[in-house]
ZATOR-169537 format. One record per residue (C-alpha): residue number from 1; x, y, z. Coordinates in steps of 0.02 Angstrom, whole numbers, padded with zeros to 5 digits, always signed. Example, Ala and Ser with C-alpha at 12.3 -4.5 7.8 and 13.67 -1.06 7.14 Angstrom:
BEGIN
+-----+--------+--------+--------+
| num |      x |      y |      z |
+-----+--------+--------+--------+
|   1 | +00615 | -00225 | +00390 |
|   2 | +00684 | -00053 | +00357 |
+-----+--------+--------+--------+
END
This chain:
BEGIN
+-----+--------+--------+--------+
| num |      x |      y |      z |
+-----+--------+--------+--------+
|   1 | +00243 | -00423 | -00177 |
|   2 | +00085 | -00355 | -00250 |
|   3 | +00071 | -00252 | -00401 |
|   4 | -00068 | -00118 | -00406 |
|   5 | -00142 | -00025 | -00555 |
|   6 | -00153 | +00164 | -00545 |
|   7 | -00295 | +00210 | -00424 |
|   8 | -00303 | +00020 | -00374 |
|   9 | -00320 | -00013 | -00190 |
|  10 | -00303 | -00151 | -00052 |
|  11 | -00416 | -00155 | +00106 |
|  12 | -00335 | -00227 | +00263 |
|  13 | -00400 | -00269 | +00431 |
|  14 | -00317 | -00271 | +00605 |
|  15 | -00136 | -00237 | +00523 |
|  16 | -00070 | -00154 | +00687 |
|  17 | +00122 | -00199 | +00695 |
|  18 | +00136 | -00260 | +00513 |
|  19 | +00245 | -00153 | +00393 |
|  20 | +00203 | -00121 | +00216 |
|  21 | +00338 | -00068 | +00096 |
|  22 | +00329 | +00030 | -00064 |
|  23 | +00443 | -00048 | -00187 |
|  24 | +00396 | +00053 | -00337 |
|  25 | +00287 | +00208 | -00369 |
|  26 | +00197 | +00296 | -00246 |
|  27 | +00057 | +00239 | -00126 |
|  28 | -00079 | +00324 | +00001 |
|  29 | -00116 | +00239 | +00161 |
|  30 | -00258 | +00281 | +00282 |
|  31 | -00312 | +00179 | +00441 |
|  32 | -00481 | +00197 | +00532 |
|  33 | -00486 | +00313 | +00670 |
|  34 | -00323 | +00406 | +00618 |
|  35 | -00326 | +00580 | +00537 |
|  36 | -00160 | +00553 | +00459 |
|  37 | -00132 | +00516 | +00276 |
|  38 | +00028 | +00424 | +00248 |
|  39 | +00126 | +00437 | +00067 |
|  40 | +00259 | +00321 | +00031 |
|  41 | +00375 | +00340 | -00120 |
|  42 | +00486 | +00185 | -00167 |
|  43 | +00591 | +00126 | -00034 |
|  44 | +00500 | +00188 | +00107 |
|  45 | +00402 | +00087 | +00237 |
|  46 | +00259 | +00112 | +00359 |
|  47 | +00202 | +00013 | +00515 |
|  48 | +00023 | +00008 | +00540 |
|  49 | -00013 | +00071 | +00728 |
|  50 | -00203 | +00041 | +00724 |
|  51 | -00327 | -00101 | +00725 |
|  52 | -00476 | -00093 | +00609 |
|  53 | -00493 | -00061 | +00423 |
|  54 | -00344 | +00014 | +00327 |
|  55 | -00338 | +00059 | +00144 |
|  56 | -00177 | +00053 | +00030 |
|  57 | -00205 | +00141 | -00137 |
|  58 | -00090 | +00163 | -00285 |
|  59 | -00060 | +00341 | -00329 |
|  60 | +00064 | +00335 | -00470 |
|  61 | +00161 | +00202 | -00549 |
|  62 | +00352 | +00187 | -00560 |
|  63 | +00444 | +00294 | -00688 |
|  64 | +00538 | +00219 | -00830 |
|  65 | +00691 | +00278 | -00922 |
|  66 | +00607 | +00428 | -00986 |
|  67 | +00522 | +00467 | -00826 |
|  68 | +00358 | +00420 | -00889 |
|  69 | +00233 | +00342 | -00770 |
|  70 | +00233 | +00164 | -00800 |
|  71 | +00065 | +00128 | -00717 |
|  72 | +00146 | -00001 | -00597 |
|  73 | +00152 | +00013 | -00418 |
|  74 | +00235 | -00119 | -00312 |
|  75 | +00212 | -00152 | -00129 |
|  76 | +00279 | -00289 | -00005 |
|  77 | +00175 | -00335 | +00142 |
|  78 | +00159 | -00489 | +00254 |
|  79 | +00080 | -00636 | +00178 |
|  80 | -00047 | -00641 | +00331 |
|  81 | -00121 | -00470 | +00258 |
|  82 | -00126 | -00538 | +00097 |
|  83 | -00229 | -00692 | +00147 |
|  84 | -00331 | -00571 | +00243 |
|  85 | -00375 | -00460 | +00084 |
|  86 | -00421 | -00609 | -00018 |
|  87 | -00532 | -00676 | +00115 |
|  88 | -00620 | -00508 | +00140 |
|  89 | -00650 | -00469 | -00048 |
+-----+--------+--------+--------+
END
């Protein structure tokens, strides 16, 4: 699991076939050579279908019991992608 602050992002490379899940908050995903913008809410997943660079960006955090944005977004992604992200940073 990875926590992202509001506006925080991850860049991953060659993630085709890997799945990212949004566990809390909402995220925006875009892939190189893809005109789509993918938005995930908590509980939704997306499988990357292109090689190249992809960006995962926290749009808003999970809501607390008063429906206020906590500023925390949590995603789950394969360990290989986390390692690759650290290597490309």
